[in-house]
N, C-alpha and C positions, 0 to 999 in steps of 0.2 A: 814709549806708545801715549800715542793721543787718541780723542777720536773725534777729531778737528773736522775729517772729511769720510765719517761714516755714513753708511747709503748713498756716497757721492762713486757716481761712477766716470772715471779720466781715460782718456788719451793720452800715449806720451810716444809721439815718432820719435825714430835715434832711441830710443832708451836701451840699447845694449854696451853703453859705454858714456867715461865723460859727462856733462853737464846732464846728459839723457838720463842714464842711469842713477845718478845721486838723488833726481826730481822723482825718478818713479822709484825707488826705494822710503822717499821718503810721505810720499803721495799712499805707497802702501803702509806705513807706520801710525801713517795718521787714520787709517780704517778706511782708507777710498779700495772701490774696485777699481786696478788695474791695468789697461793694455797697453801690452809698450808694441814695437816693432822692429825688427834689424835683418837686414839682407843676408844673414849668412845663419844658418840654422846649429848651425856648431856655437857659433860664438850666443847665438837667442834663446839656445837651450844655459848657457853659461850663465848669464843674466837673470835666467825667471830665477836660477838657484839661490843667486844673491839676493835679489827681494825680496823672496818669499811671499807670505799674506794672501791675497787675493787677486793672485794677478794671472794673468794670461798672455802671450806671448802670440803674434803673426808675421810672420816670416816674411817681407815684403821690399822692394822700392819704391819708394815713397811720389819717385819719379814716373810711374806708371802709370796709367789709371786703372788699372783690372786690381792693381794691387792696393789702392788706396777702395774700390767698391769691396774688396774680399776682406781689407781689414772691417768694415763697417758690417758687411754682412755675419760675422763675427761676435762684435759687439751685439747687434740685433739678437740674434740666436741666444745672449741672457741677460740683456736689457732694454727695456724698450727706451729710455731715455741718456743722455750723454751730459755732465756738469761741466765738466772740462776738458778742452782741447789745449795741448801744449806740442804746437807745432815745430815741433824743434830739428829734425833730420835735416843735414847739410854737410856743406865740409867744402873745399879747395884746396887748391897747388898755386905756388906761387907761380909765376909768370911774367918778367918784361912785357913792356909794351910792344918790342919788336918781335916777341918771340912768342904773344899770344895767338892759337891756332882756333880755327871756325869749331874744331870738335874739343878744343878746352874749354870755350865760351859757352857751348850748345852746353856741354857737360854740368858745368855751373848755374847757370841758368833754369836749366830741366829741374837740379837737385832745391836748390835754394828760394827759386820763384815759382816753378811751376808744381811743383811738389806740394808748397806751403799754402799756394792757392786754391788747390782742388785737392786738400788736405782739407783746408774748411768750407768751404762750397759742398764738398760730398758727406760733410758732415751736420749741415743745416739743416736736414727731417730730423735727425736724432735729437739735437740740441736743445736742453731745454728752454722755454721764455726766460732769460732772467742766466744763463750761464756764461762762461768766463772763457776764452779763446786768450792764449799766448804766444804771441810769436817771437822765434831768435831769432835777431839781428844781431849788432856787433857793434863796437866801438868805432869801427871801420866805417862805418855808417855818416862817421861826421867829422872821419878823421885819413889823411891820407898814409900810406904804408907804401914803402917800393916794391914794385913786382907784385901785388896785389890788388893790381884796379879793379876784373873783372869779376872778382871776389866779395869787396867793396861795395859794388855799385848790384850787387846781385841784398845786400843788407840793407843798403838805400831802399832799394825798392819794398824790401818785406818793412822796415820801418815807414813809408808809406801806404802798403797798405791797411796798418793799426789807423791811419787818420780818416783812410775812404771808408772804410769797413764800419767804424761805427756810425757813421752817417747809414748807411745800408740797412743797419740792422736794430736800428735805434724803436724801433715798433717791439722790434722783441726783448729791449732794455738786454741784449748781449752785449758784456765789454771786453773790449779789444784793443789788450795791451802790445807793448814790446819789452824784449830783458835783451839787454845791451852788456854781454860780460865783455869784460877787457880780458887782459893775459891769464888764463885757469891753466893747472895744470893737470894736465888733460894726454891721453897716449899721443892722441890726435895731435895736439900741438909739437907733442915730443918728434911726434914723426916728420912734424913741418918742418921743421926746423933740425932735422936729417939726425937726429938722434946722437943720444951718449953726451960723449962731452962738449960738441956743438953746440945741441940742443940745451946743456945745461949753460953755457958761458951765454948764450943769447937771452939766456930766461932771468939772465943774472944781470946783463946790460939793460934790460925793458925793467925786471925789479928796480932797481935805480933809476929810471924815471917816474914810475909811480910814486904819490905822495903818500899812503901807508908803507913804502918801501919796501914792499913783495910780490907777490902773484898770487893772483887767487887761486880757493880752494871749490872741486867741482860741489863740493854743497853751501858754499858760502850761495853761491846761485842759486839753488834747488831752496834755500830760503822764501827768495827773496821771489819765485816761481809762484811757491805755495801761499806766498803774500797776496801776490796780486789775481789766482784765484778765488780766496778768499774771500769771508763775510766783509774780513775786514778790510779790502778795497774797494767794498761797494759804489765808493762814491768817485774810483782811479778808473778813467777810462782814456782810450785813445794815445797814452804817454808812454815813451821811450823809457824803460829805470834802466839808469847806467847801473852797473853790479861792475867794479874795475878801481877801485881802490882811488877816485880820485881820477884819475890817470885824462880821462877827456875831458874832466875839465879844470884845466889850465894852460 
C-alpha cells in the first residue's frame, strides 16, 4: 500500500477483468478514488470486492454514449475533478478477410474506437488541467496478425488518437499516452485462443517468439499504466509504450 495517488480520482473503463481489473486494483492500493465500468452487473460486483478501497462501479457499455454520460454523472456526484482516465474498455474477435461481416466491423470499431473517443471527450469538462489520459492500444497496431485485421486497425486508430489529442489539449497540459500490451495472461485472451489446451498451446508458441521468453501478466501492464499516470511521467506525452517483453521490437 502506497499513497502515490492519494486524493486522486481515477476512471478505468473495462475494469472488471484482465488488465483493467489489475490496474484498478493498483490505483486503489495507491490511495486513489477509483471508478470502474463493466457491462454485466454480477461481474462488476465481483470486481468491486476484489479491488477494495475507495472504488465505485458503474454498469455500462462504453460504445453507448448514454452510458458514458451516466458514468461521469456518477463521478460528478462525488468529485469535482478527474485526475486520470484509463480508456481501456475494448475487445475483438478473429475473422479472416473473407469472413469479415459488417456487424463484426461495426461492433469492433464501436467498442474500440468510438468508445475510446467519447470516453475521453466526455471526460474533458471534469478533467483537471495537467491530468493524464492513457489509452489501451496493442502491439497489433504495428504488426500483422492473421485473421485479426479489424481489431488491429482499431488499435492503430487508438494509437493515433494520442498523437493528435496532445495537440488539441496542449493548452490544458493534459498528457495523452497509449499503452500497447503484448500477449498477456487474461481470461479474454484464453477465450480468443479457444480455451483449454488449445489456448495453452497458442500461448506457449507465442512465448517462444517473445525475447523475454514468456507471456506478460496483467499486473505488469498495470505498473506501466500507473507510471504514465504519475508525475514521474510528467514529460512523457503522446508515446506508445510497448509492454510486450520485446516482441514488437524485433
